[in-house]
N, C-alpha and C positions, 0 to 999 in steps of 0.2 A: 504494500500500500504506500501511496505517497506520504511523505512527511512535510508538513507545512512549516515554512520558516517565515515568520513575520519580521519586519525590519531587515529584509534581505539586502536592501541597498545600503544599509548602515555598516558600521565597523564590525561588530561581532557577527551579525547576520551573514555578511559576505564571507567572513572567515569560516563560519560553520558550514555554509553551503559548499565551499571548496572541500572541506573535510568529509562531508557526507558523500559527495560525488566520487572522491578517491576510493571510497569503500563500495561504490556501485549502488548506492541507495537512491531511491526515487525521490526527487525534491521538487516541491511546488513552492513558489515564492509569492508572498503577498506584498504589494507595493502600491503606494498612492500614484506613483509615476513609473510604470514598468519600463519606460525607455531609459531610465537611469540604472537599470539592473545590468551589471557587468558579470554575466554568467554564460556558460556554454548553452547551446541550443537545447540540450536535453532537460534544462530547467524550465518548467512551465511557469510562466509569470501570470499572475492574476491581479487585476486592478481592484483595489479595495481601500476603504478608509475606516480605521478603527473608531474614530470619534463619531462619525455619522452612522457607521454600521453597514454602509453600502459595500457589496461585494463579498461579505464574510460567508454567507451561505454557500456561494459557489466555490470560494477558496477552501472551505473546510470539508466539502462533500467528498466522502470516500477516504478521509484521513483518520488514522487511529492515534497519531502523535502530532502534536503541534508545538512548535517552539515560539515562545513569546519573548521577543527581544526588543521591545519598543519602550522608549522613555521620552516623554516630551519635556524639553528644557526651555521652551519659549513660553511667554505669557499666553494664557488662553483667552479666547473671545467669549464673552458671556460668563455665566456661572460666577465663580469667585475671582476670575481674572488671573489665575495663576496656573503653573504647570501641573500642580497636584490635582486640580479639578479635571483637567484634560486627561491625565493618566487614569483617574478614577472612572470616568465615562468610557474611555477606551477599553479598560479591563472588564468592566461590566458588560459592554457590548460583546466582547470577544468570548467571555465566559458563557454568556447566554447562547451565543451562536454555536459554540463548541458542544454544549449540552444538547442542543437541538440536532446537531449533525451526528451525534453518537461518538464523538471523539473520546478515546479512553484516557489519554494522558496529555497534560500540558507540561512542558519543561520551561521553567522560567529562570532568568538570570537577574538577581537583584544585588543588593549590597550588604556587606557586613554591618551589623548594628552594634551600638555601644551596650555594655552590660546593663546600664541604667536606662530604661526606656524614656525617662524624663529628659535625657540628653539628646534625643533624636533631632537631627537637623531637619528642616522641611524636605530636603532632597531625599534623605533616608526614610523619613516617615512616609513619604509617598510611595517609595519602593516597597516598604513593608505592607502598606495598604493594598497595593496591587497583588502582592503575594497572597494575602489573606483572601481576597476576592477570587483568585484563580483556584486556590486549594479548596476553598469551601464549595465551589461550583463542581469541580471534578476531583474527588478525594484521592484518586490514585496518582495525582500529579506530583511533580517534584519541583521544589524551589532551591536553586543554588545561590548562595550569597558569597560575593567576592569583594575584596578590597580593590585597590588600584590595579588595573591590568597593564602589564608592561608589554607594549607593542608599538610598532612604528605609526600606527593609526589611532592608538588609544588617546582620546582627548586629554585625560588626566596626565598621562606620561608626556604628551607633546607640550603641555603647559610647563611642566618641570624642565624639560629639555630647552625650551625657548628661554626660560628665565636664566638658566645656566649659560646659554649661548650669548645672550644679549646684555647681561649685567656682570661687571667685574666685581662689584660689591653686592653680595647676596644678602638681602634682608631676611632674617629669620624671626618671624613673629613669635608670640608666646606659644603657639601651637607646635613649635618645632620639636618639643620633647614628647609629644604624644606618639604612640606606637601603633604599628600595623604590620601586616604580612602580605606585601604585594605578590601578585601571581603572574607568571608568564602567560601571555595570551594563548600560547600553544596548549598549555595545560588546562586553562579555562575552557577552551574549545573542545579539548579531549573529554573533559567531564561532561559537557553538554552532549557530545556525540554518543557517549557510552550510556547515558542515563536510560534510554528506552530499553536497554538490554541488561539493566541492573535492577532485578526485582526488589531487592531489599531497600532500594531508594524510593519506592512508591509511597506516596502519602507523607513524605518527609521534607523538612527544610534543612538543608545541609550547608555548612560553611566550607568553602574551598579556599585554600591559602597556599602560598609558597612556603618554602622551608625557613626563610630568613625573617626573624623578628627584628624590626628596626624602627627608630623614630623617623619622623618626616625630615628632620634636619639631617640625620645620617643618610637617608635616602638621597637627598639632594646633593650632599657632599660626595657620595659614592658615584652618582651619575656624572658629576664634574670630573672625578678621577678617571672614570672609564672613557670619558670624552677626551681626556688628555689635556685639560685646561686648568689653569690655576685661578681659583676664585677665593675671595676673602669673605667669610661669613660675618654679618653684622647682627648681633643679637638685640632684638627689640623687646621691650617689657610688656607690650600689649599686642593684641591680635588686630583690632580695628578692621575687622573683615569688610564692612561696607565700603570704607575708603580704600583699603588695600586691594580689594577685588577690582575696583575701577581702574586702579593703577596697573594691576597685573593684566587686565583685559586689554589695555592700551599697549602694553609692552609685547604681549604674545600674539596680538592681532586675533583675539577670539572674542565672541560676543559676551557681553556682561551677563546675559541670562544663562550662559553656560558656566562661566567662571565663578560667579558668586555662590550658587548652591554647592559647587564642589569645594570651595574654600570653607564654607560653613561646616562641611562634613569633616574637616581636618581638626576641629576643635575638641577632640576627645580621642581616647584609645579606640581603635576598631580592630578587635582581635577575634579569631575564631573561638567558638564556644568549646569545641572539642576536635578530635582528630577522626571523627566517624567517617567522613567522606573518603579520606585517604585509605582507610581500612576497607571500606566497601568496594572501592573501584580498583585499588591495588596496582597502580602504575607509577613509575618513577617520575617525579616532577623536577623542574629545572631550578637552579639556584638564581638568586637575584642578579648576580653578575652575568651569568650566562644569558638570562632573559634580556638584560640591558644591551649586551654586546650584539645579540641577534637583532634586537629592535633597531639599534643604531646602524647596523650593517644594511638592513632593509631600507631604512630611512634614506641613506645616502645613495641607494640605487635609484631613488625617485627624485630626490632634491638635495641641494647642497646644504651642509651644516657649516656655517661661516666660522664657527669657533674651532673647528678641527683642522 
């Protein structure tokens, strides 16, 4: 049966599509604009919109597995006027359509959450709400939660690299000492691809993480080292995320609507609850250094890094 990939024109969705095709699996791609889909002819593209619900019935027809890899980071029209309301509507539409189509499992990629739910940023709170909507609708579904993905096209990683590339003095706000476990994009995609064939992952929310526990400050310094550039850290006493995110947005040439929610997510530890996912799936994951080296190598095949 075909497996539906939503967000197939996006970063993770396109990587997953490539991975599924290498295994000879039948892939159907849902996209608002199928002309943007960069995939081989064997991928069947279906036009659809999660927020309006148009095209979902046709896209899900005959599928027993559907990957939900969509997150809206731009302000929404109507409702509450924010990305969370957009994500909520999209998830409810998709969950209802999947139920009606007889889909057995949804595989969702969300984000690691802090131990204290009261510390959730709006960005992570929205991802957690989408997870709840999908798992309640189809109880055999699986939600994977990840921290920063290390890859040449990962928005979070690209922001960090651009900061290292363009600033000789690196400002380290108060969130520099919070910790996380970034994961190689190749490992995140492997978890996604294996989930439909991992029975014990059904009905679970699993944290997926790389092997290296590090602070955000250590992460940025390590990226600079692997890029081979000398940078001087400047430790700041406050986070000042609203102002800092505007500055970062200008420096890295990324929309403020993308940068600000991501920066708010840095203001706490984001660590996996346990090692259950690695035990269930049982494959070897890449170190942080290997992940960064692979990402930088691919990056330079597509565009120049001025700092190197």
